C-alpha positions as a Markdown table, in Angstrom:
| # | Residue | x | y | z |
|---|---|---|---|---|
| 1 | Met | -34.6 | 10.2 | 71.8 |
| 2 | Gly | -33.2 | 13.6 | 72.6 |
| 3 | Gly | -30.9 | 15.5 | 70.3 |
| 4 | Arg | -32.1 | 17.2 | 67.2 |
| 5 | Pro | -35.7 | 17.2 | 66.2 |
| 6 | Gly | -36.7 | 15.0 | 63.3 |
| 7 | Ile | -38.7 | 15.8 | 60.1 |
| 8 | Ala | -42.0 | 14.9 | 61.8 |
| 9 | Glu | -41.4 | 17.3 | 64.7 |
| 10 | Leu | -40.4 | 20.1 | 62.3 |
| 11 | Val | -43.5 | 19.6 | 60.2 |
| 12 | Leu | -45.7 | 19.6 | 63.3 |
| 13 | Val | -44.1 | 22.9 | 64.6 |
| 14 | Leu | -44.5 | 24.5 | 61.2 |
| 15 | Ala | -48.2 | 23.4 | 61.0 |
| 16 | Val | -48.9 | 24.9 | 64.5 |
| 17 | Leu | -47.2 | 28.1 | 63.5 |
| 18 | Leu | -49.2 | 28.2 | 60.3 |
| 19 | Leu | -52.4 | 27.8 | 62.3 |
| 20 | Leu | -51.5 | 30.4 | 64.9 |
| 21 | Phe | -50.2 | 33.1 | 62.7 |
| 22 | Gly | -51.5 | 32.4 | 59.2 |
| 23 | Ala | -49.6 | 32.0 | 55.9 |
| 24 | Lys | -49.4 | 35.7 | 55.3 |
| 25 | Arg | -47.6 | 36.5 | 58.6 |
| 26 | Leu | -45.1 | 33.7 | 58.7 |
| 27 | Pro | -42.6 | 35.3 | 56.3 |
| 28 | Glu | -42.8 | 38.5 | 58.2 |
| 29 | Leu | -42.2 | 36.8 | 61.5 |
| 30 | Ala | -39.2 | 34.8 | 60.0 |
| 31 | Arg | -37.7 | 38.0 | 58.6 |
| 32 | Ala | -38.1 | 39.8 | 62.0 |
| 33 | Leu | -36.5 | 36.8 | 63.8 |
| 34 | Gly | -33.6 | 36.8 | 61.4 |
| 35 | Arg | -33.0 | 40.5 | 61.8 |
| 36 | Ser | -33.2 | 40.2 | 65.6 |
| 37 | Leu | -30.7 | 37.3 | 65.6 |
| 38 | Ser | -28.2 | 39.1 | 63.4 |
| 39 | Glu | -28.5 | 42.3 | 65.6 |
| 40 | Phe | -27.9 | 40.2 | 68.7 |
| 41 | Arg | -24.8 | 38.6 | 67.2 |
| 42 | Arg | -23.5 | 42.0 | 66.1 |
| 43 | Gly | -24.0 | 43.4 | 69.5 |
| 44 | Arg | -22.3 | 40.5 | 71.2 |
| 45 | Gln | -19.3 | 40.8 | 68.9 |
| 46 | Glu | -19.0 | 44.6 | 69.6 |
| 47 | Gly | -19.2 | 43.8 | 73.3 |
| 48 | Glu | -16.4 | 41.3 | 73.1 |
| 49 | Lys | -14.3 | 43.8 | 71.1 |
| 50 | Ser | -14.8 | 46.6 | 73.7 |
| 51 | Thr | -13.9 | 44.4 | 76.6 |
| 52 | Gly | -11.0 | 42.7 | 74.8 |
| 53 | Glu | -12.2 | 39.3 | 75.8 |
| 54 | Glu | -12.9 | 36.7 | 73.1 |
| 55 | His | -14.0 | 33.9 | 75.5 |
| 56 | Pro | -15.7 | 34.2 | 79.0 |
| 57 | Val | -13.6 | 33.3 | 82.1 |
| 58 | Ser | -14.0 | 29.7 | 83.0 |
| 59 | Asn | -15.5 | 28.9 | 86.4 |
| 60 | Asp | -13.2 | 26.0 | 86.8 |
| 61 | Asp | -10.3 | 28.2 | 87.9 |
| 62 | Pro | -10.5 | 28.6 | 91.7 |
| 63 | Lys | -8.8 | 32.0 | 91.5 |
| 64 | Asn | -11.9 | 33.4 | 89.7 |
| 65 | Ser | -14.5 | 31.9 | 91.9 |
| 66 | Val | -16.7 | 33.9 | 94.3 |
| 67 | Ala | -16.2 | 31.4 | 97.1 |
| 68 | His | -12.4 | 31.8 | 96.9 |
| 69 | Asp | -12.7 | 35.6 | 96.9 |
| 70 | Ala | -15.0 | 35.5 | 100.0 |
| 71 | Arg | -12.6 | 33.2 | 101.9 |
| 72 | Ser | -9.5 | 35.2 | 101.0 |
| 73 | Asn | -10.9 | 38.6 | 101.8 |
| 74 | Asn | -11.4 | 38.8 | 105.6 |
| 75 | Ser | -11.8 | 42.5 | 105.8 |
| 76 | Ala | -15.3 | 44.0 | 106.3 |
| 77 | Pro | -16.8 | 46.1 | 103.6 |
| 78 | Gly | -15.6 | 49.7 | 103.8 |
| 79 | Asp | -12.3 | 48.8 | 105.5 |
| 80 | His | -10.2 | 49.7 | 102.5 |
């Protein structure tokens, strides 16, 4: 239970896709999905390079939490 889908589930999903889109359109859809995924990865990598961050900031650090910032900043907005 849970985890990765088995062979039976994959065959069922492929059969449903075949019925919905037809045999002619499946390769086109797979190709478009692959291109979209590679473009997404490329954009994510470019975004990481431009910000200089390889990994997102962890929410476990109390210094970076929103609640900590709200408690430590007692001034009203615009009082800078």
